[in-house]
N, C-alpha and C positions, 0 to 999 in steps of 0.2 A: 410311044416313043418319048423319051425325056429330052427336052430341048435345053441345052446349056446356054446360058445367057452371057453375052459379052459385057465388058465393063460399061459400054454405052447403053446396053439394054438395062443393066442394073441401075444406072443413073436415072433412067426414066422410071423404073420401078420405085426407086428411092423417092422421087418427087410425088408420084402417085400416092404412095403409102404415107408420106408426111402430111398430105392433105387429109387423108383418112384419119390420122392421129389427131390432127387439129380439130376436125369436126367432132370426133368422138369426145374429145375434151370439152368442147362447147356444149354438146348435148348433156353430158354428165353434170356440168356446172349449172345448167338451166333447168335440170329436172327438179320438180317439186311435187309434193303431195297435192292432189287435186287435178293433175294433169292426166292425159291419156296417151296411149301409144301413138295415136294420130298426131297429137301435139308434138311428140318427139320426132315423128316422121317429117312433119312440116319444117322443123328446125334443120334436119338433115338436108332436105331439098333446098331450103333457103341458102344454107351455107355452101352447098355444091354449086348453086347458081352464081353466088358471089365469086367463086373461084373458077367459074367457066368450065366445070367438069360435069360429067354425066354420072348420076348414081348407078352403080354397077348392077344392083339387084333389081331395079325397077323393070319389070317385064322379063327378067331372066327366068327361063323355063316357065314363064307364066306367073311369076311371083308378083302380087298386086301392089307392092309398096317399095319405097326406097330403102327402108330400114327394117331389120328384123328386131322385134321387141318381145323378148320372152320374160314373163313375170312369174316370180315364185316357183311353182312346180312345172312351168313351161321350160323345157330344156334348151331348145334350139328352133330356129325358123319361125319364130312367133310373128303372126300377122298383126300389125297394129289394129286396135279396136277402139271405137269412140265410146263404147259403153263399159269399158273396164277402166275404172278410176284408180290412179296410183295412190297408195296410202303410205303414211309414215312406217318405216320398217320393212316395206316391200323390197325384195331383191329384184333388180332389173338387169337383164343381160341384153346388151345392144351389139348387133353385128352390122357392120357397114362397109361398103366398098365403093370405089370410084373408078372411072375410066379416064386416064390422062394420056392424051396423045397416042391412043391405041393400046395403053398398057394398064393393067388392073392392079389396084391396091385393095387390101382386105385385112380387117382386124376386128376384134371384139373385146369388150370389157364388161364386167359385172360389178354392181355396186348396190348399196342400200339407200333407199329414199330417206333423207333426213339424217339426224345425228344418232339415233338410237339403234344399236346393234347388239344382238344377243351373242353369247359365246358360241353357240352352235352356228349361227350365220357367219361369224368371224372365222370359225374353223373351215367352213365351206369355201368362203371367198379366198382365204389365205392358201388353203390346200390346192385349189385349182390354179391359182396364179403361180404357186411354187412348182406345180407340175408343168406349167408352161415354161418356166425358167429351166427346169431340169431337162425338158425335151430339147430346148434351144441349145443347151450346153453340149448336147450330143451331135450337133450339126457341124461335124468336123469331117474333112475328106478322109475316107478310109473307113469311117463308121458306117452304120447302115440305118435304114428306116426302122428295123427291129430294135436297134439300140434306143431310138427316140421313143418308140412305144413302150419299151421296158422302163425307161426313166419316168415317163408319164404315169404308167399304171402303178409302178412302185411307190411313187410319191403320193398318188391319190389314196392308195390303200394304207399308207402310213398315217394319213389323216383321217382314216376310217370313213372314206367316201366310196361310193359305188361308181366306177367308171362307166361311161357310155362307149361301148366298143364299136357299135355299128355305124356311128358317125365319127368323123375325124377330119384331119387336114388333108392337104393336097398341094400339088405343084401349082404355080401361078405365073402368069406372064402376059402374053398376048391374048390368052383366054383366062376366064376366071377360075376354071378348074382344069388342071393338067395333070399328067402322070408325074410322080406316083401318088397313090393314096397313102396317107400318113395316119395309120390307126393309133388309137389311144390304148390299145391292148396288144400284148405280144402274140396271143394265139392266132389273131387274124392279121398280123403285120406282114408286109411284103419284105422280102430279103433283098432290098435294093441298096447297093453300095453308094454312098454319098460322094459327090465329086464337085470341085470348084465350078461355079457357074449355075449350079442348081439353085432354084428359089422355091422355098416351101412355105406354105401357110400352115403353121402348127397351131392346133386348137383343141386343147383338152376340155372336156365337159364331164360333169359328174353330179350326183345327187347325194343328199343326206340319207337316202334310202338304204335298204339292205341287199338289194339284188341288182347285179349288172344288167343293163339292157332291159330293165322292166319299165317299158314305156309304151305309149300308143300315140296315134296321130288323130288330131281333132277333125271334125267334119269339114273344116276349111281346106283340108288337103295338105297343109303345111305345118301347123304348129304341133311340135312333138312335146308331149307331157309325160310326167312320171305317173305310172298307174298307182303308185303308193301315195300320190300327192305330196311327195318329198321335195323339199326345196332343191333348186338346181342352180348351177353357175357355169359360165362358159367364158374362157379368155382365148385370145388369138393374137398372134403376131405373124407378119410376113418376114421371112428370114432368108438372106442370101448366104450361101456356103462359099466361103473364099479360102484361099490357101492359108490365110492367117486365122481361120476359124469363122464362126457365125457372125453376121452383121444384121442386127435387127433394123429393118427398114421402116417399120410402122411405129416408131416412137418419136416423141418430141425431143428436141435437142436439150 
């Protein structure tokens, strides 16, 4: 069942997601070569504590950290590790959420460590972020989840990227994952009509590889990696669907 949120509900979600956006920005700014995923996780916990909010992922379904840190060929759900040192030029995808007054915020961003970025890495990051924007642009009453998936998949393929179809976005509210599932590919997208009051986490992810869904899960039971060891990226925003169109909740003013 899809829960439609009231204006008061969306205000709570707006506050939760603004906190997420603030903390993601701080983590990105503080990321440097020589750090580890554990270091980034500690920043997330520190900033959540400052704001008196709970990290949403810590303990969720048994996840062992506050922050998902996926590096290079790691696609999503990366478990922070103390023995994996960040280097100049590495791609880092960080996914973070908080619980504010019983409501969940959730967003993700990918970026390169340091100032050096190759054309291929630039194409990857730009393509996945553009796919996020394209998906959000479809968040209009009367459109459908299939329209979101088509926009995401089409944009990724235009950038010569391989979409990850088996993972994707979701509804969000009093729970971190609510109906509907928001696929990044048309073939397995739900034909759900969008209505005012729906709040969706839109999260395209893709690799520079040649095959869709060519991934495996590591022994930690969480970290999803490209079988081709192809570089990956992941972006996410939580979006409210209003009568006037989409409102991105998880962005800084």
